[in-house]
NUNUVO-673449 format. One line per field, with one value per residue: x, z, y of N, C-alpha, C in turn; residue in three letters; residue number from 0; chain. Coordinates in steps of 0.02 Angstrom, whole numbers, plus 50000, padded with zeros to 5 digits. Atoms other than C-alpha are relative to their C-alpha. Layout:
N
npx	X|...
npz	Z|...
npy	Y|...
capx	X|...
capz	Z|...
capy	Y|...
cpx	X|...
cpz	Z|...
cpy	Y|...
r	ALA|...
k	NUM|...
c	A|...
//
This chain:
307
npx	50027|50064|50010|50028|50070|50041|50005|50043|50069|50024|50012|50065|50058|50007|50070|50009|50062|50042|50007|50071|50024|50065|50053|50036|49953|49943|49938|49974|49980|50034|49944|50026|50006|49932|49973|50034|49973|49931|50002|50021|49943|49949|50027|50003|49933|49965|49941|49975|50058|49988|50055|49992|49973|50046|50065|50020|50020|49950|50007|50055|49984|49954|49941|50022|50036|49950|49970|50050|50005|49939|49999|50052|49980|49940|50019|50042|49964|49943|49953|50038|49998|49957|50040|49964|50032|49985|49975|50028|49951|49984|49938|50003|50045|49965|49947|50031|50030|49951|49977|50056|50007|49943|50015|50051|49966|50011|49939|49993|50048|50013|49986|50030|49956|50019|50019|50003|50065|50027|49961|49935|49948|49960|49934|50010|49953|50040|50031|49946|49987|50057|49992|49940|50018|50040|49957|49960|50044|50012|49965|50048|49993|50050|50023|50029|50054|49985|50057|49973|49972|49928|49959|49957|49941|50016|49999|49929|49984|50031|49963|49947|50028|49996|50059|50054|49997|50035|50039|50068|50009|50065|49989|50030|49952|49968|49934|49952|49989|49966|49931|49968|49987|49941|49941|49986|50006|50033|49989|50065|50057|50039|50072|50035|50072|50032|50035|50029|50025|50003|49971|49929|49960|49951|49944|49961|49959|49947|49952|49960|50031|49999|50062|50042|50047|50069|50055|50049|49986|50043|50061|49992|49928|49976|49983|49935|49948|49990|49960|49929|49975|49993|49941|49940|49995|49998|50059|50028|50070|50047|50004|50044|50068|50023|50007|50060|50057|49999|50002|50058|49988|49949|50033|50040|49954|49982|50059|50028|49951|49962|50025|50072|50013|49991|50045|50066|49995|49996|50068|50040|49981|50012|49946|50011|49977|50024|49996|49937|49999|49994|50040|50025|50073|50022|50028|50071|50036|49980|49933|50005|50028|49948|49950|50030|50001|49931|49982|50037|49970|49940|50019|49993|50064|50024|50031|50072|50020|49953|50034
npz	50059|50013|49956|49936|49997|50034|49955|49944|50023|50009|49934|49986|50023|50073|50020|50065|50024|50047|50067|50015|50068|50009|49983|50060|50049|49963|50039|49995|49935|49973|49978|49953|49937|49975|49975|49936|49949|49985|49963|49932|49966|49987|49952|49934|49974|50030|50033|50050|50033|50059|50048|50045|49967|49990|49983|50060|50052|50053|50049|50044|50030|50056|49989|50011|49940|49947|50013|49986|49927|49975|50020|49961|49929|49992|50013|49945|49936|49999|49946|49938|49982|50041|50040|50026|50054|49996|50056|49997|50000|50069|50012|50055|49981|49949|50033|50036|49952|49956|50023|50001|49931|49987|50032|49960|49938|49943|49959|49983|50034|49972|50053|49986|50014|50059|49990|50059|49997|49934|49948|49986|50037|49960|49991|49987|50039|50051|49968|49992|50067|50016|49966|50026|50064|49986|49971|50053|50049|49981|49940|49946|49952|50001|49938|50019|49960|49990|49998|50016|49939|50010|49941|49980|50043|50062|49984|50004|50072|50027|49975|50049|50051|49969|50012|49955|49940|49945|50016|49974|49986|49969|49939|50002|49963|49966|49973|50053|50001|49941|50007|50049|49966|49959|50044|50042|49963|50034|50073|50029|49960|49992|49997|49986|50009|49936|49968|49937|49969|49927|49967|49991|50029|49952|49999|50061|49988|49953|50036|50045|50056|49989|50028|50023|50053|49979|50042|49958|50000|50050|49971|49928|49991|49934|49959|50021|49984|49927|49986|50016|49950|49937|50007|49992|49928|49966|49958|50022|49978|50043|50062|49988|49996|50067|50041|49977|50029|50072|50014|50039|50070|50027|50015|50060|50057|50016|50026|50061|50049|49984|50038|49988|49936|50002|50048|49969|49945|50029|50019|49940|49967|50046|50048|50062|50003|50063|50010|50015|50064|49994|49964|49935|49999|49956|49936|49998|49949|49933|49987|49994|49933|49951|50005|49970|49928|49976|50004|49948|49935|49995|49997|50066|50023|50063|50041|50004|50066|50022|50043
npy	50034|49968|49942|50019|49977|50050|50057|49982|49997|50068|50030|49970|50039|50000|50011|50031|49970|50038|49971|49994|50007|49970|50047|50021|50027|50026|49995|49932|49974|49941|49959|49950|50035|50012|49936|49986|50046|49982|49937|50018|50031|49950|49953|50033|50012|50056|49973|50047|50030|50042|50006|50056|50060|50056|49973|49964|50048|49997|50054|49983|49935|49998|49957|49931|49980|49989|49934|49948|49995|49969|49930|49966|49996|49958|49930|49975|49998|49954|50017|50010|50071|50041|50045|50058|50037|50071|50039|50068|50053|50019|49963|49953|49946|49960|49962|49944|49953|49969|49935|49953|49975|49956|49935|49967|49981|50045|50006|50071|50042|50066|50049|50065|50057|50038|50069|50043|50034|49986|50034|49973|50037|50046|49971|49929|49959|49967|49943|49951|49971|49957|49936|49967|49971|49941|49949|49971|49968|49930|49979|49995|50055|50053|50031|50065|50027|50071|50045|50066|50032|50006|50017|49944|49994|49965|49928|49981|49997|49939|49943|49985|49955|49934|49960|50021|49959|50033|50059|50004|50071|50012|50038|50066|50041|49943|50013|49987|49928|49977|50024|49955|49936|50010|50007|49942|49937|49944|49999|49988|49978|50062|49986|50063|50006|49987|50055|49979|50060|49999|49942|50014|49947|49974|50047|49991|49940|50019|50042|49959|49965|49927|49975|50056|49985|50010|49976|49966|49928|49968|49973|49988|49989|49979|50057|50028|49950|50002|50060|49986|49953|50037|50043|49958|49986|50065|50005|50064|50010|49964|50037|50058|49975|49980|50060|50034|49965|50010|50071|50021|49983|50046|50063|49989|49997|50068|50036|49972|49979|49940|49943|49993|49966|49927|49968|49996|49951|49934|49981|49988|49937|49944|49991|50038|50068|50027|50073|50032|50035|50073|50050|49978|49989|49946|50021|50018|49960|50022|49975|49927|49985|50015|49947|49940|50009|49994|49929|49965|50017|49960|49930|49970|49976|50027|49948|50010|50024|50052|50048
capx	56808|56634|56584|56545|56386|56322|56362|56277|56121|56109|56111|55925|55751|55736|55557|55515|55385|55239|55215|55040|54950|54798|54638|54560|54717|54841|54966|54992|55087|54994|55133|55024|54985|55168|55214|55082|55147|55329|55287|55198|55351|55471|55358|55350|55538|55582|55758|55791|55666|55682|55577|55546|55599|55510|55367|55363|55324|55487|55448|55295|55385|55469|55639|55555|55441|55591|55670|55509|55493|55673|55657|55494|55564|55733|55654|55527|55647|55793|55910|55770|55785|55904|55819|55877|55821|55826|55928|55839|55926|55943|56119|56081|55934|56038|56182|56063|55983|56140|56212|56038|56020|56193|56139|55992|56118|56066|56188|56158|56073|55988|56050|55940|56026|56028|55946|55949|55772|55720|55854|56015|56164|56262|56425|56419|56569|56439|56351|56516|56547|56373|56405|56580|56509|56379|56512|56610|56457|56443|56518|56362|56384|56289|56185|56163|56006|56048|55898|56012|56063|56247|56373|56487|56634|56539|56515|56704|56718|56598|56704|56834|56717|56756|56591|56485|56443|56329|56220|56032|55995|55820|55895|55818|55977|56024|56175|56261|56238|56299|56453|56489|56474|56603|56719|56703|56660|56623|56674|56489|56338|56229|56042|55933|55750|55622|55505|55399|55320|55406|55490|55675|55730|55817|55921|55975|56032|56128|56212|56267|56137|56129|55959|55815|55694|55506|55347|55244|55329|55221|55072|55138|55311|55315|55322|55468|55564|55537|55607|55768|55786|55758|55892|56017|55979|55988|55814|55775|55616|55537|55581|55496|55341|55331|55358|55220|55101|55154|55149|54968|55015|55167|55057|54941|55090|55143|54966|54923|55085|55217|55134|54950|54958|55038|54932|54771|54828|54874|54699|54624|54724|54682|54843|54869|54883|54776|54778|54922|54976|54949|55006|54982|54801|54710|54649|54484|54345|54396|54579|54532|54429|54573|54694|54574|54557|54747|54768|54633|54716|54874|54776|54795|54654|54552|54500|54312|54303|54431|54388
capz	54794|54809|54875|55059|55035|54914|55033|55174|55071|55033|55220|55234|55201|55018|54958|54816|54719|54631|54445|54415|54257|54183|54245|54073|53983|54073|53931|53977|54121|54231|54243|54329|54463|54479|54501|54639|54730|54718|54777|54928|54971|54957|55053|55194|55211|55103|55037|54932|54802|54682|54524|54415|54545|54612|54694|54532|54433|54335|54251|54172|54109|53943|53931|53863|54015|54132|54048|54063|54248|54278|54182|54270|54443|54417|54344|54486|54628|54575|54725|54851|54846|54779|54637|54595|54422|54391|54274|54231|54241|54052|54000|53833|53901|54051|53937|53835|53988|54090|53979|53962|54151|54156|54034|54148|54290|54395|54539|54576|54482|54562|54464|54468|54469|54309|54300|54178|54143|54309|54404|54487|54374|54437|54415|54495|54391|54258|54381|54420|54233|54216|54348|54284|54110|54180|54279|54119|54029|54126|54267|54375|54536|54548|54689|54648|54712|54787|54742|54724|54905|54870|54987|55085|54970|54821|54908|54924|54738|54697|54802|54663|54551|54592|54524|54654|54798|54900|54905|54922|55006|55045|55188|55127|55193|55322|55394|55224|55224|55401|55368|55217|55324|55443|55298|55206|55337|55256|55079|55036|55097|55164|55127|55202|55212|55349|55388|55521|55552|55647|55680|55651|55580|55740|55741|55563|55608|55754|55632|55518|55390|55367|55287|55219|55075|55091|54989|55138|55125|54972|55085|55265|55263|55442|55517|55411|55432|55620|55619|55535|55654|55801|55734|55724|55907|55949|56021|55999|56108|55999|55844|55919|55955|55779|55698|55805|55740|55559|55573|55511|55350|55330|55340|55208|55096|55106|55069|54927|54850|54858|54726|54763|54945|54916|54762|54855|55005|54894|54821|54995|55058|54904|54805|54645|54655|54517|54442|54432|54270|54250|54309|54469|54521|54598|54777|54801|54900|55049|55034|55010|55170|55265|55202|55250|55425|55444|55388|55507|55651|55614|55619|55432|55361|55223|55080|55071|54886|54883|54739
capy	55288|55365|55537|55523|55625|55492|55350|55444|55475|55290|55249|55278|55212|55163|55187|55069|55167|55083|55110|55181|55126|55209|55129|55124|55064|54953|54976|55160|55237|55361|55489|55620|55493|55447|55631|55651|55498|55552|55728|55652|55548|55694|55812|55684|55672|55521|55547|55391|55327|55181|55180|55029|54901|54748|54844|54945|54786|54785|54619|54698|54855|54891|54974|55130|55133|55115|55266|55364|55324|55376|55538|55585|55548|55632|55790|55802|55765|55874|55881|55850|55660|55530|55436|55260|55203|55016|54907|54743|54575|54566|54615|54696|54795|54852|54904|55012|55090|55128|55265|55341|55352|55429|55565|55600|55631|55481|55461|55275|55133|54983|54833|54679|54510|54405|54234|54088|54027|54104|54008|54064|54022|53872|53966|54138|54193|54231|54346|54430|54454|54528|54661|54695|54725|54844|54935|54964|55034|55199|55299|55286|55184|55020|54949|54763|54678|54509|54402|54250|54209|54245|54162|54279|54241|54310|54478|54483|54447|54589|54706|54695|54796|54976|55042|54948|55065|54952|54798|54786|54619|54552|54450|54288|54207|54339|54251|54261|54450|54470|54363|54474|54630|54559|54519|54685|54815|54983|54933|54932|55027|54886|54900|54764|54718|54744|54596|54680|54512|54430|54598|54574|54742|54799|54640|54674|54850|54777|54657|54799|54853|55042|55062|54959|54950|54960|54975|55034|55203|55238|55270|55273|55351|55414|55240|55177|55340|55331|55154|55214|55361|55244|55126|55270|55308|55122|55137|54953|54951|55085|54985|54832|54935|55009|54839|54764|54897|54865|54675|54658|54750|54638|54485|54559|54595|54414|54357|54475|54536|54673|54781|54747|54805|54977|55011|54972|55075|55222|55223|55215|55365|55470|55451|55350|55163|55094|54920|54799|54716|54528|54404|54503|54523|54670|54661|54573|54659|54552|54600|54782|54780|54700|54832|54971|54899|54888|55069|55131|55038|55138|55301|55330|55433|55353|55467|55494|55455|55314|55197
cpx	49934|49994|49965|49927|49954|49991|49953|49927|49970|49984|49933|49945|49995|49928|49999|49931|49961|50002|49925|49986|49932|49946|49963|50044|50064|50066|50033|50018|49957|50054|49978|49993|50067|50028|49968|50029|50070|50002|49980|50058|50051|49977|49997|50068|50037|50057|50029|49940|50024|49939|50015|50028|49947|49929|49972|49984|50048|49990|49944|50013|50046|50059|49982|49963|50048|50033|49952|49991|50060|50000|49949|50023|50059|49983|49960|50040|50054|50050|49964|50000|50046|49957|50044|49959|50026|50025|49972|50055|50014|50058|49992|49955|50035|50055|49972|49974|50053|50025|49944|49987|50056|49988|49947|50028|49978|50065|50014|49947|49991|50007|49974|50048|49975|49983|50004|49937|49971|50036|50068|50052|50041|50068|49993|50053|49964|49965|50051|50014|49945|50009|50063|49986|49958|50043|50041|49958|49985|50040|49954|50010|49941|49983|49968|49947|50009|49936|50022|50033|50075|50036|50046|50060|49984|49995|50072|50021|49972|50037|50058|49976|49993|49934|49942|50007|49968|49964|49931|49986|49932|50004|49962|50045|50043|50070|50054|50018|50043|50073|50038|50017|50062|50063|50020|49992|49964|50016|49935|49955|49952|49926|49963|49926|49968|49971|49973|49962|50046|50032|50073|50045|50053|50060|50046|50042|50057|50055|50037|49967|49994|49938|49960|49952|49929|49951|49948|50010|49958|49941|50006|50073|50022|50022|50069|50056|50015|50041|50074|50030|50011|50061|50063|50012|50010|49943|49962|49929|49950|49993|49954|49927|49973|49989|49938|49938|49995|49992|49937|50007|50051|49968|49956|50044|50020|49942|49979|50050|50030|49981|49926|49985|50011|49954|49930|50000|50004|49932|49959|50017|49994|50057|49986|50032|49981|50010|50072|49995|50003|50073|49981|49925|49984|49969|49926|49964|50019|50068|49998|49974|50052|50054|49974|50001|50070|50022|49966|50029|50064|49985|50008|49932|49983|49964|49925|49978|50048|49964|50004
cpz	49978|50045|50064|50006|49966|50045|50058|49979|49992|50067|50027|49984|49924|49983|49930|49973|49955|49932|49985|49925|49995|50009|49938|49946|50035|49963|50007|50071|50020|50031|50048|50069|50032|50031|50067|50056|50022|50040|50073|50040|50020|50053|50071|50023|49972|49957|49946|49970|49940|49955|49954|50031|50008|50017|49941|49941|49941|49946|49951|49962|49939|50017|49991|50062|50058|49991|50018|50075|50029|49984|50041|50072|50009|49989|50059|50064|50002|50053|50067|50023|49951|49964|49973|49944|49999|49934|50006|49997|49931|49978|49945|50016|50050|49968|49960|50048|50039|49974|49995|50069|50017|49970|50037|50068|50060|50037|50019|49960|50039|49944|50021|49981|49938|50018|49933|50006|50071|50056|50009|49960|50047|50017|50008|49966|49943|50028|50011|49934|49980|50032|49978|49933|50009|50027|49947|49952|50016|50062|50061|50048|49997|50070|49980|50050|50005|50008|49989|50060|49993|50064|50016|49954|49936|50012|49995|49927|49969|50023|49955|49946|50031|49996|50047|50066|50060|49975|50031|50008|50034|50063|50001|50035|50040|50025|49946|49997|50059|50002|49951|50031|50043|49957|49967|50035|49960|49926|49963|50048|50000|50010|50006|49986|50069|50035|50069|50036|49978|50035|50014|49976|50048|50005|49939|50003|50047|49966|49946|49941|50018|49973|49977|49946|50023|49947|50040|50000|49949|50032|50074|50016|50071|50042|49981|50014|50074|50019|49988|50051|50067|49998|50010|50073|50041|50050|49979|50025|49956|49933|50006|50000|49931|49956|50020|49969|49925|49980|49961|49925|49969|49982|49938|49938|49978|49969|49931|49951|50015|49959|50015|50064|49995|49950|50029|50055|49972|49978|50061|50034|49953|49954|49940|50003|49933|49994|49993|49931|50013|49989|50071|49995|50049|50064|49993|50049|50071|50019|50010|50069|50054|50001|50032|50076|50030|49999|50056|50069|50012|50005|49934|49973|49932|49963|49993|49935|49975|49959|50028
cpy	50031|50061|49980|50022|49950|49939|50015|50003|49930|49966|50026|49950|50007|49984|49970|50021|49952|50035|50005|49992|50032|49948|49974|49971|49979|50007|50068|50017|50060|50045|50056|49969|49986|50064|50018|49956|50019|50065|49987|49971|50054|50050|49971|49976|49940|50026|49954|49963|49959|50001|49941|49938|49947|50023|50040|49956|49997|49947|50013|50065|49991|50044|50073|50026|50012|50068|50056|50010|50038|50075|50040|50011|50047|50074|50028|50009|50053|49978|49987|49928|49965|49948|49944|49968|49928|49972|49930|49948|49972|50043|50053|50059|50046|50042|50059|50053|50039|50067|50052|50028|50048|50069|50039|50024|49958|49990|49927|49962|49935|49950|49931|49944|49962|49927|49962|49959|50003|49963|50034|49961|49955|50029|50076|50044|50036|50062|50055|50034|50047|50069|50037|50034|50062|50057|50035|50042|50073|50016|50005|49941|49952|49977|49933|49977|49925|49959|49927|49964|49989|49978|50058|50010|50038|50076|50026|50006|50064|50063|50019|50048|50069|50039|49981|50037|49965|49939|50008|49925|49989|49958|49934|49949|50049|49986|50010|50074|50022|49976|50045|50067|49995|49998|50066|50067|50053|50004|50015|50038|49941|50017|49934|50004|50000|49938|50018|49944|49943|50059|49992|50058|50026|49953|50010|50064|49983|49960|50039|50032|50074|50034|49941|50024|49984|50026|50037|50075|50037|50035|50016|50014|50013|49940|49972|50049|50001|49939|50014|50048|49965|49955|50041|50018|49936|49993|49937|49989|50037|49964|49939|50022|50019|49938|49960|50032|49987|49927|49978|50017|49953|49933|50006|50003|49930|49962|50025|50030|50068|50060|50013|50039|50075|50034|50008|50053|50071|50025|50019|50066|50060|50017|49955|49932|49970|49926|49976|49967|49924|49979|50019|50011|50056|49971|49985|50045|49980|50027|50075|50020|49987|50054|50064|49995|50010|50073|50040|49986|50039|50075|50036|50017|49971|50055|49985|49967|49946|49948|49930
r	MET|PHE|PRO|GLU|ASP|LEU|ARG|GLN|LYS|LEU|ARG|ASN|VAL|HIS|ALA|PHE|ALA|VAL|THR|PRO|PHE|LYS|ARG|ASP|ASP|LEU|SER|GLN|LEU|ASP|LEU|ASP|GLY|LEU|ALA|ARG|ASN|LEU|ALA|PHE|LEU|ILE|GLU|ASN|GLY|VAL|GLN|VAL|ILE|ASN|VAL|GLY|GLY|GLY|THR|GLY|GLU|ILE|ASP|ALA|LEU|THR|ASP|VAL|GLU|LEU|LEU|THR|LEU|ALA|ARG|THR|ALA|LEU|ASP|LEU|ALA|GLY|ASP|ARG|ALA|LEU|ILE|LEU|PRO|THR|LEU|PRO|GLY|ASN|LEU|ASN|ALA|ALA|LEU|GLU|LEU|ALA|PRO|CYS|TYR|GLU|LYS|MET|ASP|ALA|ARG|VAL|MET|LEU|ALA|MET|ALA|PRO|PHE|ILE|ARG|ASN|MET|VAL|PRO|ASN|ASP|LEU|GLU|GLY|VAL|PHE|ALA|TYR|TYR|GLN|THR|LEU|ALA|ASP|ALA|SER|ASP|VAL|PRO|LEU|LEU|PRO|TYR|ASN|THR|GLN|ALA|TRP|PRO|PRO|GLU|PHE|PHE|VAL|ARG|LEU|ALA|GLU|ILE|ASP|ARG|ILE|VAL|GLY|ILE|LYS|ASP|PRO|CYS|HIS|VAL|PRO|HIS|ASN|LEU|PHE|LYS|ALA|ILE|LYS|LEU|LEU|GLY|ASN|ARG|PHE|VAL|TRP|ILE|GLY|ASN|LYS|ARG|HIS|ASP|PRO|GLY|VAL|LEU|HIS|PHE|ARG|TYR|GLN|ALA|GLY|ILE|GLU|GLY|PHE|THR|THR|GLY|PHE|THR|ASN|PHE|ALA|PRO|LYS|TYR|GLU|LEU|ASP|LEU|HIS|ARG|SER|ALA|LEU|ARG|GLN|ASP|TRP|PRO|ARG|MET|VAL|ASP|ILE|GLN|THR|ARG|LEU|ALA|PRO|LEU|GLU|ARG|LEU|ARG|LEU|ALA|TYR|GLY|ASP|ALA|THR|ILE|PRO|LYS|THR|ALA|LEU|ASP|LEU|VAL|GLY|LEU|THR|GLY|GLY|PRO|VAL|ARG|PRO|PRO|ARG|VAL|ASP|ALA|SER|PRO|THR|ALA|ARG|ALA|GLU|ILE|ARG|THR|ALA|LEU|GLU|ALA|LEU|GLY|ILE|GLU|ILE|ALA|ASN|GLN|ALA|PRO
k	0|1|2|3|4|5|6|7|8|9|10|11|12|13|14|15|16|17|18|19|20|21|22|23|24|25|26|27|28|29|30|31|32|33|34|35|36|37|38|39|40|41|42|43|44|45|46|47|48|49|50|51|52|53|54|55|56|57|58|59|60|61|62|63|64|65|66|67|68|69|70|71|72|73|74|75|76|77|78|79|80|81|82|83|84|85|86|87|88|89|90|91|92|93|94|95|96|97|98|99|100|101|102|103|104|105|106|107|108|109|110|111|112|113|114|115|116|117|118|119|120|121|122|123|124|125|126|127|128|129|130|131|132|133|134|135|136|137|138|139|140|141|142|143|144|145|146|147|148|149|150|151|152|153|154|155|156|157|158|159|160|161|162|163|164|165|166|167|168|169|170|171|172|173|174|175|176|177|178|179|180|181|182|183|184|185|186|187|188|189|190|191|192|193|194|195|196|197|198|199|200|201|202|203|204|205|206|207|208|209|210|211|212|213|214|215|216|217|218|219|220|221|222|223|224|225|226|227|228|229|230|231|232|233|234|235|236|237|238|239|240|241|242|243|244|245|246|247|248|249|250|251|252|253|254|255|256|257|258|259|260|261|262|263|264|265|266|267|268|269|270|271|272|273|274|275|276|277|278|279|280|281|282|283|284|285|286|287|288|289|290|291|292|293|294|295|296|297|298|299|300|301|302|303|304|305|306
c	A|A|A|A|A|A|A|A|A|A|A|A|A|A|A|A|A|A|A|A|A|A|A|A|A|A|A|A|A|A|A|A|A|A|A|A|A|A|A|A|A|A|A|A|A|A|A|A|A|A|A|A|A|A|A|A|A|A|A|A|A|A|A|A|A|A|A|A|A|A|A|A|A|A|A|A|A|A|A|A|A|A|A|A|A|A|A|A|A|A|A|A|A|A|A|A|A|A|A|A|A|A|A|A|A|A|A|A|A|A|A|A|A|A|A|A|A|A|A|A|A|A|A|A|A|A|A|A|A|A|A|A|A|A|A|A|A|A|A|A|A|A|A|A|A|A|A|A|A|A|A|A|A|A|A|A|A|A|A|A|A|A|A|A|A|A|A|A|A|A|A|A|A|A|A|A|A|A|A|A|A|A|A|A|A|A|A|A|A|A|A|A|A|A|A|A|A|A|A|A|A|A|A|A|A|A|A|A|A|A|A|A|A|A|A|A|A|A|A|A|A|A|A|A|A|A|A|A|A|A|A|A|A|A|A|A|A|A|A|A|A|A|A|A|A|A|A|A|A|A|A|A|A|A|A|A|A|A|A|A|A|A|A|A|A|A|A|A|A|A|A|A|A|A|A|A|A|A|A|A|A|A|A|A|A|A|A|A|A|A|A|A|A|A|A|A|A|A|A|A|A|A|A|A|A|A|A
//
């Protein structure tokens, strides 16, 4: 149904890239900064990169900006990394973007889940119809993002859509995902979430996920890549050790936000983070100091002129 090389590439660490904005004009993308950040990821061995996703502040981006992010990333990466542009949870916007991503030669699209007034639809048949409509709009495989706590039976329903290659699940209701894995086996590529505090990533690999998403990879790729390699070797003690070291950053992410932490850290290590767009807020001096301390504890070098 899908090329095995594509499925294999998806079984990896998925870096969710931040979207840099210009410091003196939040309405403008900092594409030079984005290119620097993406080059850093690729040079450090990251093979799968999402642009315009949750860590990329998708709710604050226009469709034109999503296209610009995708074009910049795909042109820079070439065949060195698999770039996943993002489809928002708005049907008409997604239908306009999908064929554009296809023309850019995107191989997979992350497809956000649709909501009704910020709530999960009561009848998930509407969600099924949403993804079926997207699947009919282009020949590019879809990776739906389950932000709706789907029951196992709905994963089975989604398996009827040939264009869906995998599922990205934040594991908010992990038992649902693991039941779905038992029901569907290798029909999907299963991409989970980390949660280094309390440190459950190794359990999730044991239950069947084949990769995970992370924003920490923006500034500290070696740790997340080492976790995935350790999982492939079933070196669970090493995974426990790495997660213990990353736990302080995880607690900061929960306290200050999934975009604020990586952007602040990127600035501290000399890459391009920059400001977030409202309603997110930039790190306070206290938060910034805590992030710096956490990075130094990991042995990550702080840039001398970090803003």
